[in-house]
N, C-alpha and C positions, 0 to 999 in steps of 0.2 A: 552469563550463559546465553544471553539473547543473541550474541554474535554467532555462536555455534548453531543455534536454532535457525538463524537466517542462512547460514552456510548450508545446512542440511536441506533447507527448503529450496535453495538455488540448485543444489546438486540434484534433487528430486525432479525439478522442472526440466533441467538439461537432459537428464536420463529419459524422461518422458518424451521430450521432443525428439531425441535421437531415435528412440524406439519407434515412434510414430513415423518419422521420415523413412526409417528402414522398412517399415511395413508397406509404405507406399511404393518404395523401390521394388520390393518383392512383387507387389501387385503389377507394377509396370513390366517386370520380367515375365510374369505369367501371361499378360496380354501380348507381349512380344513373341511368346512361344506359339501363339495362334497364327501369326503371320510370318512371312519370310523377310525379315528386315535385312538391310545392308550391314554385314558384319564389320565393315570398316567405318561406319558412322560413329563419331566420338560419343554420342549419347548412348548408343547401343553398347558400345564397348565399356563405358562407365557402369552401366546397369549390370552387365554381365560380370565385370571384374569385381563389383561390389558384392553381388549376391552369391557368386559361385563358391567361394570358400565355405560359406555356411551351408548352402544346399548340398555341396559335395560331401561334407561330413555327415549330414543326415542321410544321404543316399548310401553311405557306407554302412550305417547301422541298420537301415531298413532297405535291403537290396531289392525288394519286390515292387512291382508296379502293376496296376490293373489295366491290361489292354493298352499299354502305352501312355497311361495317365500318370504323371509324376505327382506323388503325394507329398513331396518334401516342402513345397510352399505352404500347404495346409498345416503341416507340423510346425513350420516357422511361425505362422500366424498364432497357433495355440501357445507356443512358447512366449511370443511377444505379449500376448494378452495376459498370460500368467505373470510375466515380469512386470508389466504395467500395473496389474492389480495388486500383486503382492509386494514387490520391492518399492515401487514408487509410492504406493499408499502408505507403506510402513515408514518410509522416510518422511513423508508429509506429517504423519501422526507423531513421529518422534520429534520433528522440528516444532510442532505445536506445543508439545509438552515442555520444551526448553524455552519457549518464549515467555 
């Protein structure tokens, strides 16, 4: 059973790193919204193409904004924090019980 425990621990670490990287990409997207970046820059396009599907779905459910302030990145942060706290911690705990 220890192999399954190590597998779950590895999955938890990978999920944690992916969520952390996505959170930093959303932060970069928020910072880029304050300036006027070149839309043809490959880094700007990557950040936009990576975050837009998630932010667009949140904007569909919450169509309001306060004076031009987009609240969807804040909701993404809260969801990422929840996923990191609940799912990743649960996977780590489950993997420890299997070791």
